[in-house]
N, C-alpha and C positions, 0 to 999 in steps of 0.2 A: 543434416539430419534427414530421414526419409520418412514420408508418412506411409504406413502400410496402407490405408485406403483414403481416398478423397471423400471429405466430410463435408456437409454444407451445415453450419454452424449458425443460431443466431445469439446474441447478447441482448439483454436487456436489465433495466434496474439502475443504470445509470443516468447521469444528468445528460451529459452531451460526449461526444468524441469528434474530435479531440478537445479537450479539455484538461486545466487544473484545478477546476471548483471544489474537487476534493480527491482523496485516495483512490476511492474505487474507480474514478474516472482514469485515471494515471494506470491502474491495474487493467482495465478493461482496454484501454489503448494499447499496452503492452502484450498481454494475451493475445488479441485480436492481430496484431502485425505479427506476430509469432506464428500464429495459425495459418495465416496466409503465405508467410514465407514458406511452411511446410506442405503447402499445396491445397491448402483448405479453402473454401470459400466462406467467408465471414460476414454476417451483416448486423450492423448494431442499429438497435431501435433509440434514437435520440431524442430527449424531452423537447417539446416545444417551449415557447416562452422566452424569457431574457435571461441572460448570466445573473446568477444567484447573488452577485457582489454589483449588479448595475449594468443596464443595457449599454453604457460604453465601453463595455469589455465584449459585448457581443462580437462573436465570429461570422463570416458570411457564411451562408446555409451551403453544403456541400452534398454531394450524391456520391463522393468516393472520399476517401482518404488513405495514403498509402495501402491500395489494394482492397479496403475494407470498403463495403457496400452502407451507404448510411440513408437510413429512413427516419424522417421526423414525424411522431405519433402526436394524434391530438392530446392538449393539455389544458386543464383547467389552471389558470396560473394565480392559484392564491397560495396563500401559506398552508400549510400542512394538507393541501388537496392536490398540488401541482404532482408531487410524488407518486401518490396513488391512481391519479387519474392517467397518467402517463404509462404506469406498468400496467394498468387493466389493459387499456388500449394495445399497447405492445405484445400483452399476452394473448389476446385476441388475432392479432395479425401474426404471431407466430403460430399459433395453433394451426392456422389455414394456410401457412405457409410451406414450400417443400423443403423442410428442415430435417436433419436427421438427429441433431443435438439441441436443446434448449436450453441455456446458460442463464438462470436467474443470479443476481449480484444483490446481495443485501438482504435483510429478514422481511420487511414491508413487502416487496415487490413479489415474495414467494407465495402471499395470499394466494395468486393466480394460478400458482404451479400445477395445481390440478387438474387445469381445463387443458392444457397440449398433454399431459400426460393420460387425460381420456382420451385423446384421440391418437395414441399409440406413439408418441413423441417419447424420447431419451431426454430426460430432463437433470440437470445438475444445478444444484442450488452454492454459491461460496458466500457463508456468513463471512462479513467483513468486520461484524462486532455486536455484541447483542444490544439492538438499538432499541427496544423499549425501555433500556436503562436512562437513555438521554434526555436531560432536564427539558431541552427546547419542545417536546412533544407534549401536547395535549391529551386529555382522556381517549377521544375519539381515535387519533392518530396511535397511540400508544397499544389501543386495543387491536387495531387493523396490524400493526407490527407484531405485536403476539399470535394473530392469526396465522401472520406467514410463516412464522418460526415454526408453529404447529403444522401447517402444511408440509414445510419443508422437511421436517423428521419424520412426516408420515407419506409422503408421496414422491420425493425425490429419488430418483436412481443413485445418483451418488452426492455426498455432502463435502464438502471443502470448507476448513475452518482454517485461520490464520494464527492462531495462539492455542498453546495447551489449555489454558484456562478455558476456553470457549469449548476443546473437544472434551473436557471432563463436563462440563455443564452438559450437553447434548446427550451424553453416555449416563449422567446421574440423573437427569430430568426424564428422557424419552426411552434410556436405553439403546440408543441410537450410534451406531459407528460412523466415525468420520474419518476424513484424509487430513492429516496435519500438513499442509504447505504454505509454508512464511512468504511472505513477501522479498522481494529480492531486491539487488540495487546493483547499478555500476559504477564503475570510478569515473568523476568527470573530471572536466579539465575546470582548475581553478582561476578565475579572473581576479585581475586587479580592479581597484576600486576606481570608477570614472564617473559611470550614472548615478551610483548612491551617493559620490560627494557631491556632483555638480544639482543633485535634486535634495540631496537631505542634508550635506555637509559632513557625511561620515567617512571617516577613515579607517584602513586596516586595524583591527584591535580596540576599537574606540568604542564599540556598543555591544550589548548582550542581546540576544536576538530569540524572539518566540516568531515563528512562523506556522499559520495553520488558520483553520477557521474560528472565527472568533464566537464561539459557544462556549455555556457555562461549565460542561463537563471537561473542558481544556485546562481549568485552573488558572484562567488570566486573571480574575480576580484576585488572586492568592500573591499572584506574582506581582501585579500594580502595589498591593499594600505593602510585602516586603521590600519592594526596591525601594519605595520612598523614604524608608529607615536604614537603607544603606549608604555609607559613606564613600563617595566613588566620583568621579568625574566623567564616567561611562555614560551613555546613554541607555536607555532601554527602547530597542524597537521592536515594537509590535505589528505584523505584516501579516494581512489577511483579510479577506471580507465577511461579511456577516452571516451568510448563510442564513435568511428568514429570521434574523434575530435583531434587527436594527436598535431595539430597546436596550438589548444587551449591550451593545456598541455605546451607544448613547451613556448607559451607567458606568461602562468603564472609562469614558472620557470625563466624565464627572469625578470619579473616583481618582483621576490622574492630575485633576486641576491642581494649581500650585507647583508642578513639578515640572519644569522646562526640559528636562532630561528625558522625559518619556514622550516618545513621538509615534504616530499612528501613521503608517504608510498608505493603508488601505491594500486591497489585491493589487499584488504583483506577479509576476511571469515573465518568460524569457531571460533576457541580458539582467536585467535588474535582481529578479530572482538568484540567478548564479552569483553575482556579486554580493549580495547580502549573506550567502552563503559561507563564499570563499574568505570574508574578510570580517567575520564576527568574531567577538573575543572568546564568548562561548556562545552556546545554542541552549534554551533551555525549553521544556516540556513538563508543565506542572499539573499533568491532567490527572482527573480523579478516576476516568474511563474512558479506556482504548480499546481498538480492535488488534491491529498490528499496525504501530505507525509509522507510515511510509516518511513523513518528514525527520524522523529521529534517524532512519537507515540513511536518508539522503544528506542530515547534517553531519553525520559520522563519515560519510563518504566523502565530504569536501574537507574532513581532517580537522573537525570540529572537538574542541571539550565540550561534553555535554553534561547538563546538570537537569536529572528527571526526579519526577515521583518514584515512589517504591513501589508502585503497582505491578503485577507481575508481567503485564505486556512491555511494560517498559524495562524492568530489572532485567528479565530473561535476555532481552536484546543486547542491552550493553554490558551485562555481567559486572566484571570490576574495572571495566575501562571507562566509567564515566563518574561523576558526582552524583548522590542518590540523597534525597531528601523524605521525609515522611510525607505520604500523602495529607492533604488539605492543611498541613501545618506551617501557616504562616511564621511563626518564628523560627522553626528550623529551616525553612526558605531562605530567609533574610539571613540566618546564620552562614549558610552554604555560599549564598551570594558573595557576602563578605569576604568571606575564606578565600573564595575563588580572585575576588579583585585585590586584596591583599598578599595574595601569593603567586605571582605571575609565572614563576619558574614551576609551580604545580601544574598549572594550567598549559603551558607550553610542553610540558611532557607527554600529558595526556592528549596534545593533540598530533604529537609525532606518530601514536600507534595507532590512531583511530581509525585511520582509513584502511589501513591494510589489515587490520581486526573485523571492520564490517566488511569489507569487499570479500576477504575469505570465508566469511561465517555465513553470507547470504549471496552472494554470486555463484551460482553453479550452473554451468552448461553442459548439455549433452548431447552426444550424437549416436544416432539410433541405424544400425546397418540392418536390414531386413533381410539383404541379397548380397552377393559379391561385386562390388561396383568396382570400376576399372582404377588402377592406383589405390586401392584398399589401403595398404601400408601408408602411403602419403595421406591419406583422407584423417587417420587418427589423430593426428596432432600431438600435441605436447599433454597427455591428458593425466589425469590423477589418478584414475581407476579405470579399469577393464572389465565388466562384466560380460562373461560368456554363458550363454544359455546353451549348453553343452547338447542337450537334445534335440534343438532346432536349427542347428548354423552347421555349415559344412567342415568337414576336417580341414578344407583349404583355409575358410576363413580363421578357424580356431590358430592354425601351423603361424598363419600371417600375423594375429595379434598378438599369438606368445612371442613371435620374434622382433616383432616391434616393442612390445613390452621390455623386453629384456636389452633391447638397445638403448632404451631411454630409462631405465630404471623405474615402469611403470607399475604399479599393482595389480595383480591379475584376481577377481572372483569367478571360481566358477561354480555354477548352478545347475543342477540337471532339470529343476522344473522350471518353467517361463511364466508363473502365474503372477500377478500383482502383487500378491501378498509373498512371495519370493525376492522381487524386486524391492519392496518395500523394506524387508528385512535387512538387506543389503547395504542399502541407503541408509538407513537406521542406524547400522553399524558404523558406517565409514563416514557419514556426513554430518551426524548427530551426536557423536562422541563427546 
Protein backbone atom coordinates (compact mmCIF):
# COMPACT_ATOMS: atom_id res chain seq x y z
CA UNK A 1 0.00 0.00 0.00
CA UNK A 2 1.41 3.38 -0.96
CA UNK A 3 0.44 6.63 0.77
CA UNK A 4 -0.52 9.45 -1.58
CA UNK A 5 0.98 12.07 0.75
CA UNK A 6 2.81 11.93 4.04
CA UNK A 7 0.64 13.18 6.91
CA UNK A 8 1.42 14.06 10.49
CA UNK A 9 -1.35 12.48 12.59
CA UNK A 10 -2.03 12.40 16.30
CA UNK A 11 -4.32 10.08 18.28
CA UNK A 12 -6.00 10.89 21.57
CA UNK A 13 -8.80 9.58 23.78
CA UNK A 14 -7.25 6.18 24.55
CA UNK A 15 -5.57 5.24 27.81
CA UNK A 16 -2.19 4.03 26.68
CA UNK A 17 -0.39 2.49 23.72
CA UNK A 18 0.65 -0.30 23.88
CA UNK A 19 -2.06 -1.67 26.19
CA UNK A 20 -4.99 -4.07 26.38
CA UNK A 21 -6.88 -1.99 28.95
CA UNK A 22 -9.80 -1.88 26.53
CA UNK A 23 -10.83 -2.29 22.92
CA UNK A 24 -10.08 1.36 22.10
CA UNK A 25 -6.41 0.86 23.00
CA UNK A 26 -6.13 -2.13 20.68
CA UNK A 27 -7.78 -0.23 17.82
CA UNK A 28 -5.55 2.84 18.29
CA UNK A 29 -2.42 0.67 18.30
CA UNK A 30 -3.45 -1.22 15.16
CA UNK A 31 -4.47 1.94 13.33
CA UNK A 32 -1.33 3.83 14.34
CA UNK A 33 1.12 1.11 13.38
CA UNK A 34 -0.59 0.67 10.02
CA UNK A 35 -0.46 4.42 9.39
CA UNK A 36 3.26 4.38 10.20
CA UNK A 37 3.75 1.48 7.79
CA UNK A 38 2.16 3.62 5.07
CA UNK A 39 4.78 6.31 5.65
CA UNK A 40 2.81 8.69 7.88
CA UNK A 41 4.05 10.16 11.17
CA UNK A 42 1.85 9.23 14.13
CA UNK A 43 1.88 10.55 17.69
CA UNK A 44 -0.23 8.95 20.44
CA UNK A 45 -1.03 11.04 23.51
CA UNK A 46 -1.02 8.52 26.36
CA UNK A 47 -2.79 9.00 29.67
CA UNK A 48 -0.64 9.37 32.79
CA UNK A 49 -1.22 7.44 36.01
CA UNK A 50 -1.48 3.70 36.53
CA UNK A 51 -3.04 0.83 34.60
CA UNK A 52 -6.78 0.66 35.34
CA UNK A 53 -6.41 -2.88 36.70
CA UNK A 54 -3.60 -1.95 39.11
CA UNK A 55 -0.09 -0.57 39.01
CA UNK A 56 1.35 -4.09 38.88
CA UNK A 57 0.35 -4.03 35.19
CA UNK A 58 2.11 -0.73 34.47
CA UNK A 59 4.43 -0.88 31.50
CA UNK A 60 7.67 1.02 31.31
CA UNK A 61 7.39 4.55 29.94
CA UNK A 62 8.40 4.67 26.30
CA UNK A 63 9.09 7.49 23.87
CA UNK A 64 8.49 5.30 20.82
CA UNK A 65 6.74 2.03 20.00
CA UNK A 66 6.76 0.31 16.59
CA UNK A 67 7.43 3.64 14.89
CA UNK A 68 4.74 5.53 16.87
CA UNK A 69 5.79 8.59 18.88
CA UNK A 70 4.44 8.37 22.43
CA UNK A 71 3.79 11.37 24.65
CA UNK A 72 2.34 11.18 28.16
CA UNK A 73 -0.05 14.00 29.04
CA UNK A 74 -0.85 15.40 32.50
CA UNK A 75 -3.62 13.38 34.14
CA UNK A 76 -5.65 13.85 37.32
CA UNK A 77 -5.73 10.21 38.34
CA UNK A 78 -9.18 10.07 39.97
CA UNK A 79 -12.20 7.98 39.01
CA UNK A 80 -14.23 9.79 36.35
CA UNK A 81 -11.65 12.60 36.10
CA UNK A 82 -8.66 10.79 34.57
CA UNK A 83 -10.25 10.45 31.14
CA UNK A 84 -11.52 14.04 31.08
CA UNK A 85 -8.26 15.60 32.26
CA UNK A 86 -5.98 13.58 29.96
CA UNK A 87 -8.08 14.25 26.85
CA UNK A 88 -8.26 17.96 27.79
CA UNK A 89 -4.47 18.32 27.92
CA UNK A 90 -4.00 16.07 24.87
CA UNK A 91 -6.34 18.28 22.83
CA UNK A 92 -4.38 21.40 23.82
CA UNK A 93 -1.09 19.77 22.83
CA UNK A 94 -2.62 18.56 19.56
CA UNK A 95 -3.93 22.05 18.80
CA UNK A 96 -0.50 23.62 18.99
CA UNK A 97 1.40 20.71 17.49
CA UNK A 98 2.32 20.46 13.81
CA UNK A 99 -0.38 17.94 12.89
CA UNK A 100 -2.39 17.61 9.69
CA UNK A 101 -5.03 15.37 11.30
CA UNK A 102 -6.19 15.06 14.90
CA UNK A 103 -8.00 11.77 15.49
CA UNK A 104 -10.26 11.65 18.57
CA UNK A 105 -11.34 8.28 19.94
CA UNK A 106 -14.54 7.87 22.00
CA UNK A 107 -17.27 10.38 22.76
CA UNK A 108 -15.94 12.00 25.95
CA UNK A 109 -12.62 13.20 24.49
CA UNK A 110 -14.54 14.79 21.60
CA UNK A 111 -15.71 17.50 24.03
CA UNK A 112 -12.43 19.25 23.14
CA UNK A 113 -12.62 18.60 19.39
CA UNK A 114 -13.70 22.18 18.70
CA UNK A 115 -10.31 23.53 19.84
CA UNK A 116 -7.95 22.03 17.21
CA UNK A 117 -10.74 22.56 14.67
CA UNK A 118 -10.77 26.28 15.58
CA UNK A 119 -7.05 26.41 14.76
CA UNK A 120 -7.49 24.87 11.34
CA UNK A 121 -6.72 21.22 12.06
CA UNK A 122 -8.66 18.51 10.26
CA UNK A 123 -10.43 16.48 12.94
CA UNK A 124 -11.70 12.90 12.77
CA UNK A 125 -13.82 11.30 15.49
CA UNK A 126 -14.20 7.56 15.95
CA UNK A 127 -17.22 6.75 18.09
CA UNK A 128 -16.53 3.37 19.69
CA UNK A 129 -19.95 3.23 21.34
CA UNK A 130 -22.59 5.41 22.99
CA UNK A 131 -20.59 5.89 26.15
CA UNK A 132 -23.12 8.07 27.96
CA UNK A 133 -25.30 4.96 28.31
CA UNK A 134 -22.70 3.10 30.36
CA UNK A 135 -23.77 2.47 33.94
CA UNK A 136 -20.37 3.18 35.49
CA UNK A 137 -20.53 6.93 34.78
CA UNK A 138 -22.01 9.42 37.24
CA UNK A 139 -24.04 12.49 36.29
CA UNK A 140 -21.02 14.77 35.73
CA UNK A 141 -19.19 12.27 33.53
CA UNK A 142 -22.34 11.43 31.54
CA UNK A 143 -22.99 15.14 30.90
CA UNK A 144 -19.41 15.59 29.72
CA UNK A 145 -19.69 12.58 27.43
CA UNK A 146 -22.90 13.93 25.90
CA UNK A 147 -21.11 17.24 25.30
CA UNK A 148 -18.42 15.28 23.45
CA UNK A 149 -21.01 13.53 21.32
CA UNK A 150 -22.59 16.85 20.32
CA UNK A 151 -19.19 18.40 19.57
CA UNK A 152 -18.31 15.46 17.33
CA UNK A 153 -21.58 15.75 15.46
CA UNK A 154 -21.14 19.51 14.98
CA UNK A 155 -17.41 20.02 14.41
CA UNK A 156 -15.74 16.81 13.21
CA UNK A 157 -14.69 16.75 9.56
CA UNK A 158 -15.46 13.03 9.48
CA UNK A 159 -17.07 10.63 11.95
CA UNK A 160 -16.36 6.90 12.00
CA UNK A 161 -18.76 4.51 13.74
CA UNK A 162 -18.30 0.82 14.44
CA UNK A 163 -21.89 -0.38 14.20
CA UNK A 164 -24.97 0.21 12.07
CA UNK A 165 -26.94 1.02 15.23
CA UNK A 166 -24.67 3.94 16.14
CA UNK A 167 -24.72 5.10 12.53
CA UNK A 168 -28.52 5.24 12.64
CA UNK A 169 -28.39 7.01 16.01
CA UNK A 170 -26.23 9.85 14.66
CA UNK A 171 -28.46 10.27 11.62
CA UNK A 172 -31.68 10.21 13.66
CA UNK A 173 -30.38 12.43 16.46
CA UNK A 174 -28.18 14.93 14.62
CA UNK A 175 -28.86 14.39 10.92
CA UNK A 176 -25.15 13.65 10.64
CA UNK A 177 -23.62 11.37 8.03
CA UNK A 178 -21.02 8.92 9.36
CA UNK A 179 -18.71 6.27 7.96
CA UNK A 180 -19.41 2.71 9.10
CA UNK A 181 -16.04 0.97 9.53
CA UNK A 182 -16.25 -2.05 11.86
CA UNK A 183 -13.32 -3.39 13.83
CA UNK A 184 -11.23 -6.05 12.13
CA UNK A 185 -9.51 -9.21 13.27
CA UNK A 186 -6.54 -11.35 12.24
CA UNK A 187 -6.40 -15.13 12.50
CA UNK A 188 -4.24 -15.94 15.56
CA UNK A 189 -2.17 -18.98 16.41
CA UNK A 190 -3.92 -21.28 18.89
CA UNK A 191 -1.90 -22.24 21.95
CA UNK A 192 -1.99 -25.41 24.03
CA UNK A 193 -2.98 -25.10 27.68
CA UNK A 194 0.14 -24.68 29.81
CA UNK A 195 0.15 -21.41 31.74
CA UNK A 196 -3.57 -21.66 32.46
CA UNK A 197 -3.06 -25.23 33.70
CA UNK A 198 -0.14 -24.29 35.93
CA UNK A 199 -1.86 -21.17 37.32
CA UNK A 200 -5.57 -22.11 37.39
CA UNK A 201 -5.83 -25.85 36.78
CA UNK A 202 -7.63 -25.30 33.47
CA UNK A 203 -7.56 -27.82 30.62
CA UNK A 204 -8.89 -27.61 27.07
CA UNK A 205 -12.71 -27.45 26.93
CA UNK A 206 -12.97 -27.50 30.72
CA UNK A 207 -14.33 -23.97 31.13
CA UNK A 208 -16.73 -21.32 29.88
CA UNK A 209 -14.94 -18.02 29.30
CA UNK A 210 -15.84 -14.37 29.75
CA UNK A 211 -12.98 -12.01 28.92
CA UNK A 212 -13.35 -8.25 29.09
CA UNK A 213 -13.64 -5.28 31.42
CA UNK A 214 -15.66 -6.02 34.57
CA UNK A 215 -18.29 -3.32 34.21
CA UNK A 216 -22.07 -3.56 34.74
CA UNK A 217 -23.09 -3.14 31.10
CA UNK A 218 -21.17 -6.32 30.14
CA UNK A 219 -23.94 -8.37 31.79
CA UNK A 220 -21.57 -10.37 34.01
CA UNK A 221 -24.05 -10.27 36.90
CA UNK A 222 -26.57 -12.19 34.73
CA UNK A 223 -23.84 -14.63 33.76
CA UNK A 224 -22.91 -15.48 37.36
CA UNK A 225 -26.57 -15.82 38.39
CA UNK A 226 -27.34 -18.08 35.42
CA UNK A 227 -24.23 -20.24 35.74
CA UNK A 228 -24.82 -21.01 39.42
CA UNK A 229 -27.92 -22.96 38.35
CA UNK A 230 -26.26 -24.82 35.46
CA UNK A 231 -25.55 -28.52 36.09
CA UNK A 232 -22.01 -29.00 34.78
CA UNK A 233 -18.50 -29.83 35.91
CA UNK A 234 -17.12 -27.07 33.74
CA UNK A 235 -15.83 -23.92 35.35
CA UNK A 236 -16.82 -20.34 34.63
CA UNK A 237 -13.70 -18.24 34.08
CA UNK A 238 -14.15 -14.48 34.39
CA UNK A 239 -11.01 -12.79 33.10
CA UNK A 240 -10.51 -9.04 33.17
CA UNK A 241 -9.78 -6.00 35.26
CA UNK A 242 -12.17 -3.72 37.09
CA UNK A 243 -11.68 -0.51 35.03
CA UNK A 244 -12.70 2.10 37.65
CA UNK A 245 -15.36 -0.20 39.12
CA UNK A 246 -13.74 -2.03 42.06
CA UNK A 247 -17.04 -2.06 43.93
CA UNK A 248 -18.70 -3.93 41.06
CA UNK A 249 -15.97 -6.58 41.09
CA UNK A 250 -16.55 -7.11 44.80
CA UNK A 251 -20.28 -7.39 44.12
CA UNK A 252 -19.58 -10.11 41.54
CA UNK A 253 -17.32 -12.02 43.92
CA UNK A 254 -19.99 -11.87 46.63
CA UNK A 255 -22.55 -13.15 44.13
CA UNK A 256 -20.24 -16.04 43.18
CA UNK A 257 -19.65 -17.14 46.79
CA UNK A 258 -20.57 -20.73 47.45
CA UNK A 259 -19.78 -21.92 43.91
CA UNK A 260 -16.15 -23.01 43.63
CA UNK A 261 -16.59 -23.54 39.88
CA UNK A 262 -16.45 -19.75 39.34
CA UNK A 263 -12.92 -18.39 38.91
CA UNK A 264 -11.78 -14.77 38.70
CA UNK A 265 -8.35 -14.48 37.06
CA UNK A 266 -7.96 -10.71 37.15
CA UNK A 267 -6.48 -8.82 34.19
CA UNK A 268 -4.70 -11.06 31.67
CA UNK A 269 -2.60 -10.38 28.61
CA UNK A 270 0.03 -11.95 26.40
CA UNK A 271 0.41 -15.74 26.31
CA UNK A 272 -2.07 -16.22 29.18
CA UNK A 273 -4.81 -14.44 27.21
CA UNK A 274 -3.99 -16.47 24.08
CA UNK A 275 -4.27 -19.72 26.03
CA UNK A 276 -7.61 -18.74 27.58
CA UNK A 277 -9.08 -17.99 24.15
CA UNK A 278 -7.52 -21.10 22.56
CA UNK A 279 -8.84 -23.66 25.05
CA UNK A 280 -12.30 -22.42 26.09
CA UNK A 281 -15.32 -24.69 25.67
CA UNK A 282 -17.46 -21.67 24.82
CA UNK A 283 -16.93 -17.92 25.02
CA UNK A 284 -19.78 -15.78 26.29
CA UNK A 285 -20.51 -12.07 26.02
CA UNK A 286 -23.80 -11.32 27.81
CA UNK A 287 -23.65 -7.53 27.30
CA UNK A 288 -26.51 -5.07 27.58
CA UNK A 289 -24.47 -2.46 25.71
CA UNK A 290 -21.61 -2.63 23.21
CA UNK A 291 -20.04 -0.52 20.53
CA UNK A 292 -18.28 -3.07 18.37
CA UNK A 293 -17.09 -5.92 20.65
CA UNK A 294 -13.48 -6.63 19.71
CA UNK A 295 -13.28 -9.46 22.26
CA UNK A 296 -16.07 -11.26 20.38
CA UNK A 297 -14.17 -11.02 17.11
CA UNK A 298 -11.05 -12.29 18.85
CA UNK A 299 -12.90 -15.18 20.49
CA UNK A 300 -14.36 -16.37 17.19
CA UNK A 301 -11.01 -15.96 15.41
CA UNK A 302 -9.61 -18.55 17.86
CA UNK A 303 -12.36 -20.94 16.76
CA UNK A 304 -14.67 -20.57 19.75
CA UNK A 305 -18.34 -21.37 19.94
CA UNK A 306 -19.81 -18.11 21.26
CA UNK A 307 -22.89 -17.34 23.33
CA UNK A 308 -23.97 -13.70 23.12
CA UNK A 309 -26.90 -11.47 24.01
CA UNK A 310 -29.26 -10.48 21.20
CA UNK A 311 -28.26 -6.80 21.10
CA UNK A 312 -27.68 -5.76 17.46
CA UNK A 313 -23.98 -5.01 18.05
CA UNK A 314 -23.42 -8.70 18.91
CA UNK A 315 -26.07 -10.37 16.75
CA UNK A 316 -24.90 -8.57 13.60
CA UNK A 317 -21.36 -9.83 14.17
CA UNK A 318 -22.13 -13.52 14.73
CA UNK A 319 -25.20 -13.87 12.44
CA UNK A 320 -26.23 -17.58 12.68
CA UNK A 321 -22.75 -18.80 13.65
CA UNK A 322 -23.21 -18.53 17.42
CA UNK A 323 -25.69 -19.11 20.23
CA UNK A 324 -27.88 -16.15 21.16
CA UNK A 325 -29.97 -15.43 24.26
CA UNK A 326 -32.41 -12.65 25.16
CA UNK A 327 -30.63 -9.61 26.62
CA UNK A 328 -30.82 -9.33 30.43
CA UNK A 329 -32.80 -12.59 30.64
CA UNK A 330 -31.11 -14.79 33.27
CA UNK A 331 -33.43 -17.75 32.65
CA UNK A 332 -32.79 -17.76 28.90
CA UNK A 333 -29.05 -17.43 29.48
CA UNK A 334 -29.14 -20.35 31.92
CA UNK A 335 -31.07 -22.45 29.42
CA UNK A 336 -28.58 -21.71 26.62
CA UNK A 337 -25.61 -22.47 28.90
CA UNK A 338 -27.17 -25.76 29.99
CA UNK A 339 -27.95 -26.70 26.39
CA UNK A 340 -24.33 -26.01 25.38
CA UNK A 341 -22.99 -28.11 28.25
CA UNK A 342 -25.38 -30.97 27.44
CA UNK A 343 -24.66 -31.03 23.69
CA UNK A 344 -20.91 -30.95 23.02
CA UNK A 345 -21.50 -32.09 19.42
CA UNK A 346 -23.38 -28.82 18.74
CA UNK A 347 -20.57 -26.80 20.31
CA UNK A 348 -17.90 -28.62 18.30
CA UNK A 349 -19.81 -28.03 15.07
CA UNK A 350 -19.93 -24.30 15.75
CA UNK A 351 -16.24 -24.28 16.64
CA UNK A 352 -15.42 -25.78 13.22
CA UNK A 353 -16.78 -22.80 11.30
CA UNK A 354 -16.23 -19.86 13.70
CA UNK A 355 -12.71 -18.80 12.69
CA UNK A 356 -13.24 -19.04 8.92
CA UNK A 357 -16.49 -17.12 9.19
CA UNK A 358 -15.25 -14.22 11.32
CA UNK A 359 -11.89 -13.83 9.57
CA UNK A 360 -13.53 -13.73 6.17
CA UNK A 361 -16.11 -11.20 7.39
CA UNK A 362 -13.81 -8.83 9.30
CA UNK A 363 -10.34 -9.32 7.86
CA UNK A 364 -10.04 -7.09 4.82
CA UNK A 365 -6.71 -5.92 3.45
CA UNK A 366 -6.17 -3.50 0.63
CA UNK A 367 -3.35 -2.31 -1.59
CA UNK A 368 -3.51 1.13 -3.13
CA UNK A 369 -1.41 2.00 -6.18
CA UNK A 370 -1.33 5.68 -7.10
CA UNK A 371 1.37 5.21 -9.71
CA UNK A 372 2.92 2.35 -11.66
CA UNK A 373 5.55 0.63 -9.47
CA UNK A 374 8.18 -1.81 -10.61
CA UNK A 375 6.90 -5.39 -10.84
CA UNK A 376 3.32 -4.10 -10.67
CA UNK A 377 1.74 -7.47 -11.54
CA UNK A 378 3.76 -9.26 -8.89
CA UNK A 379 2.61 -6.84 -6.18
CA UNK A 380 -1.13 -7.34 -6.77
CA UNK A 381 -1.10 -10.72 -5.06
CA UNK A 382 -4.12 -13.01 -4.57
CA UNK A 383 -6.78 -10.33 -4.36
CA UNK A 384 -10.51 -10.92 -4.00
CA UNK A 385 -11.32 -7.72 -5.86
CA UNK A 386 -9.49 -5.19 -8.04
CA UNK A 387 -10.98 -1.70 -8.29
CA UNK A 388 -9.85 0.34 -11.28
CA UNK A 389 -10.44 4.08 -11.24
CA UNK A 390 -10.27 4.38 -15.00
CA UNK A 391 -10.20 8.18 -15.11
CA UNK A 392 -7.07 8.46 -12.96
CA UNK A 393 -4.82 5.49 -13.80
CA UNK A 394 -2.81 4.83 -16.94
CA UNK A 395 -3.75 2.38 -19.69
CA UNK A 396 -0.61 0.39 -18.84
CA UNK A 397 -1.81 -0.07 -15.23
CA UNK A 398 -5.30 -1.02 -16.40
CA UNK A 399 -3.97 -3.58 -18.88
CA UNK A 400 -1.58 -5.03 -16.30
CA UNK A 401 -4.31 -5.34 -13.68
CA UNK A 402 -6.73 -6.93 -16.18
CA UNK A 403 -4.15 -9.51 -17.25
CA UNK A 404 -3.38 -10.42 -13.64
CA UNK A 405 -7.10 -10.65 -12.83
CA UNK A 406 -7.79 -12.98 -15.75
CA UNK A 407 -4.82 -15.19 -14.83
CA UNK A 408 -5.89 -15.55 -11.16
CA UNK A 409 -9.68 -15.36 -11.58
CA UNK A 410 -9.96 -12.04 -9.69
CA UNK A 411 -13.12 -9.94 -9.92
CA UNK A 412 -12.64 -6.48 -11.48
CA UNK A 413 -14.81 -3.45 -10.81
CA UNK A 414 -14.29 -0.39 -13.02
CA UNK A 415 -15.27 3.08 -11.86
CA UNK A 416 -14.93 6.30 -13.83
CA UNK A 417 -15.29 8.31 -10.64
CA UNK A 418 -12.52 8.16 -8.01
CA UNK A 419 -14.59 9.86 -5.29
CA UNK A 420 -14.90 8.46 -1.77
CA UNK A 421 -18.62 7.85 -2.34
CA UNK A 422 -17.84 5.74 -5.41
CA UNK A 423 -15.37 3.67 -3.41
CA UNK A 424 -17.88 3.25 -0.55
CA UNK A 425 -20.52 2.08 -3.04
CA UNK A 426 -18.21 -0.55 -4.52
CA UNK A 427 -16.95 -1.81 -1.16
CA UNK A 428 -20.50 -1.90 0.17
CA UNK A 429 -21.57 -3.99 -2.81
CA UNK A 430 -18.76 -6.54 -2.55
CA UNK A 431 -17.81 -6.55 1.14
CA UNK A 432 -21.10 -6.06 2.95
CA UNK A 433 -23.40 -8.29 0.99
